[in-house]
C-alpha positions in Angstrom: -0.4 -0.1 22.0 1.0 2.9 23.7 4.3 1.2 24.4 4.8 0.1 20.8 3.9 3.5 19.4 6.4 5.0 21.7 9.0 2.6 20.4 8.1 3.6 16.9 8.0 7.4 17.3 10.2 8.0 20.3 8.0 10.8 21.6 9.5 13.6 23.7 8.1 16.7 25.4 9.3 18.7 22.3 7.0 16.7 20.0 3.7 18.1 18.7 1.0 16.2 16.8 -2.0 17.4 15.0 -5.3 15.5 15.5 -6.4 14.4 12.0 -8.1 11.1 12.8 -11.7 11.2 14.2 -11.4 11.3 18.0 -13.9 8.4 18.4 -11.5 6.4 16.2 -9.2 4.4 18.5 -6.2 5.6 16.5 -7.2 9.2 17.5 -7.6 8.3 21.1 -4.3 6.4 21.4 -2.1 8.5 19.2 -3.3 12.0 20.1 -4.6 11.7 23.7 -3.1 8.7 25.5 0.4 8.8 24.0 1.0 12.5 24.6 -0.3 12.2 28.2 2.0 9.2 28.8 5.1 10.8 27.4 4.7 14.6 27.9 4.3 15.6 24.3 1.4 17.7 23.0 -1.4 17.6 20.5 -3.1 20.4 18.5 -6.9 19.8 18.1 -9.2 21.1 15.5 -13.0 21.2 16.2 -13.6 20.0 12.6 -11.0 19.1 10.0 -10.1 21.9 7.7 -7.2 21.3 5.3 -6.1 24.9 5.0 -6.3 25.4 8.8 -4.3 22.2 9.2 -1.5 23.5 7.0 -1.4 26.8 9.0 -1.4 25.0 12.3 1.4 22.7 11.3 3.5 25.8 10.5 2.4 27.8 13.5 3.0 25.1 16.1 5.9 23.3 14.3 4.0 20.0 14.2 6.3 17.0 14.1 3.7 14.3 13.4 0.9 14.7 10.9 -0.8 11.5 9.8 -4.4 10.6 9.1 -6.8 8.7 6.8 -5.9 8.9 3.1 -8.8 11.4 2.4 -7.3 13.8 5.0 -3.8 13.7 3.7 -5.1 14.1 0.1 -7.2 17.2 1.1 -4.2 18.7 2.9 -1.9 18.3 0.0 -4.5 19.8 -2.3 -5.1 22.8 0.0 -4.6 26.2 -1.7 -2.1 27.3 1.0 0.0 24.2 1.0 3.7 24.8 0.5 6.6 22.5 1.5 8.2 25.2 3.6 5.1 25.3 5.8 5.3 21.6 6.8 9.1 21.1 7.0 8.8 20.5 10.7 6.9 17.2 10.1 9.2 14.2 10.8 6.6 11.4 10.8 3.3 10.6 9.1 1.2 7.4 9.6 -1.7 6.6 7.4 -4.6 4.2 8.1 -8.3 3.8 8.9 -8.9 3.3 5.1 -7.2 1.8 2.1 -3.7 3.4 1.6 -1.9 3.2 -1.7 1.9 3.2 -2.3 1.4 6.3 -4.5 0.0 8.3 -1.5 2.9 7.1 0.7 5.4 8.3 -1.9 3.5 11.6 -2.2 3.5 12.1 1.6 7.2 11.5 1.8 7.8 14.1 -0.9 5.4 16.7 0.4 6.7 16.4 4.0 10.3 16.7 2.8 11.5 13.2 3.5 9.5 12.4 6.7 9.2 8.8 7.9 6.0 7.6 6.3 4.3 4.3 7.1 1.1 2.4 6.9 -0.8 0.6 9.6 -3.8 -1.6 9.9 -6.4 -2.3 12.6 -10.1 -2.5 13.4 -12.3 -1.5 16.3 -12.2 -5.1 17.6 -8.4 -5.2 17.4 -7.0 -1.7 16.9 -3.5 -0.8 15.6 -2.7 -4.5 14.9 0.1 -3.9 12.4 2.4 -1.0 11.6 5.4 -0.1 9.6 8.6 0.8 11.5 11.6 3.0 11.1 13.9 0.1 10.3 11.7 -1.3 7.6 12.7 -1.0 3.9 10.9 1.8 2.2 9.2 -0.6 -0.2 7.7 -2.4 2.7 6.5 0.8 4.5 4.9 2.0 1.3 3.6 -1.2 -0.2 2.5 -3.2 2.9 0.6 -2.5 6.1 3.6 -3.5 8.2 4.0 -6.4 10.6 1.9 -7.3 13.7 3.0 -5.2 16.6 4.6 -6.9 19.6 2.3 -9.3 21.4 0.1 -9.8 18.3 -0.2 -12.8 16.1 -1.6 -13.1 12.6 -2.5 -16.0 10.5 -4.2 -16.5 7.1 -6.7 -19.1 6.2 -8.6 -20.2 3.1 -12.4 -20.4 2.9 -12.4 -23.7 4.7 -10.3 -22.3 7.6 -7.1 -24.1 6.6 -3.8 -22.2 6.9 -2.3 -20.8 3.7 1.4 -20.3 3.1 3.5 -17.2 2.5 2.4 -15.0 -0.4 -0.9 -16.8 -0.8 -4.1 -14.7 -0.3 -6.4 -15.7 2.6 -8.6 -14.3 5.3 -6.7 -12.5 8.0 -7.2 -13.8 11.5 -5.9 -11.7 14.4 -5.0 -12.2 18.1 -3.4 -9.9 20.6 -3.8 -8.2 24.0 -6.0 -5.4 22.5 -8.4 -7.9 20.9 -12.0 -7.4 22.2 -13.4 -10.3 24.3 -16.6 -10.6 22.2 -19.7 -8.8 21.0 -22.8 -7.8 22.8 -24.8 -9.7 20.3 -23.8 -13.4 21.0 -24.6 -14.4 17.4 -21.7 -12.3 16.2 -19.2 -14.3 18.3 -19.1 -16.9 15.6 -16.4 -14.7 14.1 -14.0 -16.1 16.8 -12.2 -19.3 16.3 -12.1 -21.9 19.1 -8.6 -20.8 20.0 -9.6 -17.2 20.3 -8.6 -15.6 16.9 -10.9 -13.2 15.2 -11.9 -13.7 11.6 -11.6 -10.1 10.3 -13.3 -10.6 6.9 -10.3 -8.9 5.3 -8.3 -10.7 2.6 -4.5 -10.4 2.9 -1.2 -11.7 1.8 1.7 -12.3 4.3 5.2 -12.5 2.9 8.2 -14.6 4.1 9.3 -11.7 6.5 5.8 -11.4 8.1 4.8 -8.2 6.3 1.0 -8.1 5.7 -0.7 -6.4 2.7 -4.5 -6.1 2.8 -5.8 -7.1 -0.6 -9.6 -6.7 -0.1 -12.7 -7.6 1.8 -14.5 -10.9 1.5 -17.7 -9.0 0.9 -16.1 -6.4 -1.4 -16.1 -8.7 -4.4 -17.4 -8.2 -7.9 -18.9 -11.3 -9.4 -18.4 -11.0 -13.2 -19.4 -14.0 -15.3 -19.1 -16.2 -12.2 -15.6 -15.1 -11.4 -14.8 -13.3 -8.1 -12.8 -10.1 -8.6 -11.3 -8.1 -5.7 -12.4 -4.5 -5.9 -9.3 -3.4 -4.0 -6.9 -5.0 -6.4 -8.4 -3.1 -9.2 -8.3 0.1 -7.1 -4.6 -0.3 -6.4 -3.9 -0.5 -10.2 -6.0 2.5 -11.0 -4.5 4.6 -8.2 -1.2 4.5 -10.1 -2.8 6.5 -13.0 -1.2 10.0 -13.2 -4.6 11.7 -13.5 -6.3 9.8 -10.6 -6.4 11.4 -7.2 -8.8 8.9 -5.6 -10.7 5.9 -6.7 -13.3 3.4 -5.7 -14.4 0.3 -7.7 -17.8 -1.2 -7.4 -19.9 -3.8 -9.2 -23.1 -2.7 -10.9 -25.8 -5.0 -12.2 -25.3 -6.2 -15.8 -27.7 -8.4 -17.7 -25.0 -10.3 -19.5 -22.2 -10.7 -17.0 -24.1 -10.4 -13.7 -22.0 -7.5 -12.5 -19.7 -5.2 -14.5 -16.6 -3.4 -13.1 -17.4 0.3 -12.5 -14.5 2.7 -11.5 -15.5 5.9 -9.7 -12.6 8.3 -9.8 -11.6 11.7 -8.5 -9.2 13.5 -10.8 -6.1 15.4 -9.8 -6.2 19.2 -10.2 -5.5 20.3 -13.8 -5.8 16.7 -14.9 -8.2 17.6 -17.7 -10.5 14.8 -18.8 -10.2 11.1 -18.4 -11.9 8.7 -20.7 -12.8 5.0 -20.3 -10.5 4.3 -23.3 -7.6 5.9 -21.5 -8.3 3.8 -18.4 -8.5 0.6 -20.4 -5.3 1.3 -22.2 -3.5 2.1 -18.9 -4.7 -1.1 -17.3 -3.8 -3.2 -20.4 -0.3 -1.6 -20.3 0.1 -2.8 -16.7 -0.8 -6.3 -17.6 -4.1 -6.4 -15.8 -6.3 -9.3 -16.6 -9.0 -8.4 -19.1 -11.8 -9.3 -16.8 -10.6 -6.8 -14.2 -10.5 -3.9 -16.5 -13.3 -1.4 -15.9 -16.3 -1.4 -18.2 -17.8 1.8 -16.8 -16.1 5.0 -15.7 -17.7 7.6 -13.5 -15.8 10.8 -12.7 -16.9 12.4 -9.4 -16.0 15.5 -7.5 -15.4 13.4 -4.3 -16.0 10.0 -2.9 -18.7 9.7 -0.1 -17.0 8.6 3.1 -18.1 7.8 6.6 -16.7 9.4 9.8 -13.6 7.3 9.8 -12.8 8.0 6.2 -13.9 4.7 4.6 -15.6 5.0 1.2 -19.4 4.4 1.3 -19.7 2.1 -1.6 -23.4 1.5 -0.8 -23.9 5.2 -1.8 -21.9 4.7 -5.0 -23.9 1.6 -5.9 -27.2 3.4 -5.4 -26.0 6.4 -7.4 -24.7 4.4 -10.4 -27.1 1.5 -10.4 -28.7 1.3 -13.9 -32.4 2.2 -14.2 -34.4 -0.9 -13.4 -31.2 -2.6 -12.1 
């Protein structure tokens, strides 16, 4: 992992990073502790993340690498003291640990004045499994989670475990030198295939060039009138709305359809109001299938997240579950 990140970022003693991933997160340990130690670069630490302080530290220490989970980047860009001239030293920004949209990648490139921006994917069991790279086309760095890093192998399978072809959605199975050897609870080891691959539970598509795009979670499915709908696919469409800063889609109980599609959105500053009718018109204009268009809209100040930046959809389901549902 350290070697590949060094090939990607070409660190030198003049480089400075700012820690914006949780330190217990493997991305935080590898990128902001082990990589600087191995290559003589430095890292600026914050006791707790503060977006305004982060902007000031980037300017004060001439930070060259400022990545993080989407919620961290969004908070920094929305900070009252943010200004392009304060972050012009940033040359690279990687995003991961939670769902990353192409819109956020485009915004990060613009805000950081043309910095190399890329997405990555991994999990505790197999961290930093994919990554975008400097030579990748911008469309791939913004719209996919990159390719497996050297030494890693990915394959996709259907529900029966059979391989699927390029550009066909399937469950992502991973293998590599950083893959854990197993779980303390032996019952969980059923997630491993006989030949040592880990079934991640993540749905993905791999194109002809090996770029992987995470499309959802097997368990993050809304079942509406017997049809399985990927929440992430709906989120990706809604994230493109000009008034939407952040979005999570959940299924809420519905007497007629089993579950209905509920969009929980955070609005951009000065966006004004957003109505369900606006959302539906926007989705229809994008050609989204009717069954995927939200039937309920909830505007919230922020989305609840865990320590690694992932949205706590259990909290949203509990909050917006209908009375008696």
